[in-house]
C-alpha positions in Angstrom: 0.1 0.1 -0.2 2.6 2.4 1.0 4.1 1.7 -2.4 0.9 2.4 -4.4 0.5 5.8 -2.6 4.1 6.8 -3.2 3.9 5.9 -7.2 0.4 7.6 -7.2 1.9 10.4 -5.5 4.8 10.7 -7.8 2.9 10.4 -11.1 0.4 13.0 -9.8 3.2 15.5 -9.5 4.4 14.7 -13.2 1.1 15.2 -14.5 0.7 18.7 -12.8 3.9 19.9 -14.3 2.7 18.8 -17.7 -0.6 20.3 -17.3 -2.1 17.0 -19.2 -5.5 16.7 -18.2 -6.4 13.2 -19.3 -3.0 11.8 -17.2 -4.5 13.8 -14.2 -8.0 12.1 -14.7 -6.1 8.5 -15.1 -4.6 9.1 -11.5 -7.8 10.5 -9.9 -9.2 7.2 -11.0 -6.1 5.4 -9.9 -6.3 6.8 -6.3 -10.3 5.8 -6.2 -9.2 2.3 -6.9 -6.3 2.0 -4.7 -6.7 4.3 -1.7 -9.8 4.0 0.6 -12.6 6.4 0.5 -12.1 6.7 4.5 -9.6 6.3 6.7 -9.1 4.7 10.1 -5.6 5.8 11.1 -4.1 4.2 14.3 -2.0 6.9 16.3 1.3 6.5 18.3 2.7 9.3 20.3 6.2 9.3 21.3 8.0 10.2 24.3 11.5 9.4 25.6 10.9 6.3 23.0 7.8 5.2 24.7 4.0 5.0 23.3 2.0 7.4 25.4 -1.2 9.0 25.2 -1.6 12.6 27.0 -5.2 14.2 28.1 -5.9 17.1 26.1 -2.2 18.0 25.1 -1.1 18.0 28.8 2.4 16.8 29.3 1.9 15.9 33.3 -1.0 13.8 32.3 0.3 11.0 30.4 -0.3 6.9 30.3 2.8 5.0 29.0 1.7 1.7 27.3 4.0 -0.9 27.8 4.6 -1.9 23.8 7.4 0.0 22.0 6.3 2.2 19.0 8.0 -0.3 16.5 5.8 -3.4 18.5 2.4 -1.5 18.4 3.1 -0.4 15.0 3.4 -4.0 13.4 0.3 -4.7 15.5 -1.4 -1.9 14.0 -0.3 -3.7 10.7 -1.2 -7.2 11.5 -4.7 -6.3 12.3 -5.0 -4.9 8.7 -4.6 -1.0 9.2 -2.5 0.2 6.1 -1.6 3.8 7.5 0.0 4.9 10.9 0.2 8.7 12.4 3.1 9.3 14.3 3.4 12.1 16.7 6.8 13.3 17.8 5.7 14.8 21.5 9.5 15.3 22.7 10.1 17.2 18.8 7.0 19.3 19.4 8.1 20.6 22.7 11.8 21.2 22.0 10.6 22.2 18.1 12.9 20.0 16.5 12.0 16.5 15.3 13.9 13.8 17.8 12.2 10.7 16.8 13.6 10.0 13.0 15.5 6.6 14.2 12.1 5.1 15.4 10.1 6.7 11.9 13.2 4.7 10.2 12.8 1.7 11.9 9.1 1.6 11.5 9.3 2.2 7.9 11.6 -0.4 7.5 9.8 -3.3 9.1 6.6 -2.3 8.1 4.7 -1.1 4.5 2.4 1.3 6.6 1.8 4.9 4.9 3.0 6.8 7.7 2.1 10.6 8.3 5.1 12.1 10.8 4.7 15.2 13.2 6.5 16.7 15.7 9.2 19.9 15.6 9.5 20.7 12.0 10.7 23.6 11.4 12.0 24.1 7.6 12.8 21.9 4.3 15.7 20.4 5.8 13.6 18.8 8.3 10.9 17.6 6.0 13.7 16.1 3.3 14.8 14.1 6.5 11.6 12.8 7.5 10.7 11.8 4.0 14.1 10.0 3.7 13.5 8.2 7.0 10.4 6.9 5.8 7.7 9.4 6.2 5.2 9.1 3.4 4.0 12.5 4.4 4.6 15.1 7.5 2.2 17.0 9.3 3.0 20.4 10.6 1.0 22.7 12.8 2.9 25.5 14.9 4.6 26.4 11.6 2.0 27.6 9.8 0.7 30.0 12.7 4.2 31.3 13.6 5.7 31.3 10.2 2.7 31.2 7.6 5.2 32.2 4.6 7.6 29.5 5.1 4.7 26.8 5.7 3.3 28.1 2.4 6.8 27.9 0.5 7.2 24.2 1.7 3.7 23.4 0.3 4.5 24.8 -3.0 7.9 23.4 -3.0 6.8 19.4 -1.6 3.3 19.6 -3.3 -0.4 19.1 -1.0 0.3 15.2 -0.9 3.6 15.5 1.0 2.7 18.2 3.6 -0.2 18.0 5.7 -2.0 20.6 8.1 -2.1 19.6 11.6 -4.9 22.3 12.4 -5.5 21.5 16.3 -8.0 23.7 17.4 -9.1 24.8 21.3 -12.6 27.1 21.0 -12.1 26.9 17.1 -9.1 29.0 17.4 -5.5 27.1 16.2 -3.6 25.7 19.2 0.3 25.7 18.4 3.7 25.1 20.4 2.6 21.5 21.6 -1.4 23.2 22.1 0.4 25.4 25.0 -0.5 28.7 23.0 -3.4 29.7 21.4 -3.8 31.7 18.1 -6.0 34.6 17.1 -6.9 32.8 14.0 -9.7 30.5 13.8 -9.4 27.1 12.2 -11.2 28.2 9.3 -8.9 31.2 8.6 -5.7 29.4 8.8 -6.9 26.4 6.0 -8.4 29.1 4.0 -5.0 31.3 3.9 -3.3 28.2 2.1 -5.7 26.7 0.1 -3.9 29.0 -2.7 -0.3 27.5 -2.0 -1.6 24.0 -2.7 -3.4 22.6 0.7 -5.3 20.0 0.0 -5.6 17.6 3.0 -5.6 18.5 7.0 -6.3 16.9 10.3 -8.0 18.6 12.9 -8.0 17.9 16.6 -10.0 19.1 19.1 -7.6 19.4 22.0 -9.8 19.8 24.5 -11.6 16.2 23.8 -8.4 14.5 22.6 -7.3 12.0 25.0 -10.6 11.9 27.0 -12.9 9.3 25.4 -16.0 11.7 25.3 -17.0 11.8 21.8 -16.1 13.8 18.7 -17.0 17.6 18.2 -19.9 16.7 15.9 -20.5 20.6 15.1 -16.8 21.2 14.1 -16.6 18.2 11.6 -19.8 19.0 10.4 -19.0 22.9 9.8 -15.5 22.0 8.1 -17.0 19.6 5.7 -19.6 22.2 4.4 -16.6 25.1 4.2 -14.3 23.1 2.5 -16.0 20.2 0.8 -12.9 19.6 -1.7 -9.9 19.4 0.6 -9.8 15.9 2.5 -10.4 16.2 6.1 -9.2 14.0 8.8 -10.7 14.1 12.1 -8.9 13.6 15.6 -9.5 13.7 19.3 -12.4 12.3 21.2 -12.9 8.9 19.4 -14.7 6.6 22.7 -16.7 4.1 20.3 -17.5 2.7 17.1 -20.4 4.9 17.0 -17.9 8.0 16.8 -16.7 6.5 13.6 -19.5 5.8 12.0 -20.7 9.6 12.6 -17.9 11.0 10.8 -18.1 8.6 7.8 -22.3 10.1 7.9 -21.2 13.6 8.1 -18.6 12.8 5.1 -15.2 13.1 6.9 -12.3 11.3 4.9 -11.0 10.0 7.6 -10.4 9.7 11.5 -7.3 9.0 13.7 -7.8 7.0 16.6 -5.3 6.6 19.6 -6.5 6.1 23.1 -9.9 4.4 22.1 -7.6 1.5 20.5 -5.1 1.6 23.4 -8.2 1.5 26.0 -9.8 -1.1 24.2 -12.9 1.0 23.4 -12.8 0.6 20.2 -11.9 -3.2 18.5 -9.8 -3.0 15.5 -11.7 -5.4 13.9 -15.0 -4.0 14.2 -13.1 -0.3 13.2 -11.9 -2.3 9.7 -15.2 -3.7 9.8 -16.5 -0.6 8.5 -14.0 0.0 5.4 -15.6 -3.3 3.7 
């Protein structure tokens, strides 16, 4: 699956350069055949090399899980998941990626599509993480603090490689490991980067993340209405299988599931059954 995604991404970039409409249509058809319409994406958050889950992004309220990130990734792949969301929480706090070695290990020993976020500051970081095995990188704080730089990364690497991490608290963008809140709304920040090539983003409701209390239905409904042609991945609050079904009904393109898997609130088999 990772090779299918990377091949399709490369060909799509070539098609854009050639401005070949028929070729672009063929790529669209290709992605509909080989890539799922709705994605369920397990999450691995890392602190000090360990799998953890935080509550509302609070580093003081963390749960450490027994499995190593690699073991957990292999387990997710064995269930049948095709994609993985890795968050370098150490890197997010230090403002530099610190878990590339773990990313490389997982990439070399699984065939999962991996998006990786945490601490990314410039094009060198993006290059390094893609080289280490990420299929795409997710960037949050940089989009708020240095929007011109983030827009440049989108233009340089393409919307298939750069995933906006639109983390929100009361609909305002949260950044710097969720410790600060911007004056900009999530809608404003997304609108700002569409001209630069933004084609996908995930949105985490920080106040629900890790609480297992259900998703923010209104937020995702409003985002879907506002951005009907952009890929939206929901994150934060999934508490049971019905939350995932609700996101499908709303028309969201995917969901990141973390604590609900780790605490056995959602069984992998029942989640994957929704994709059949």
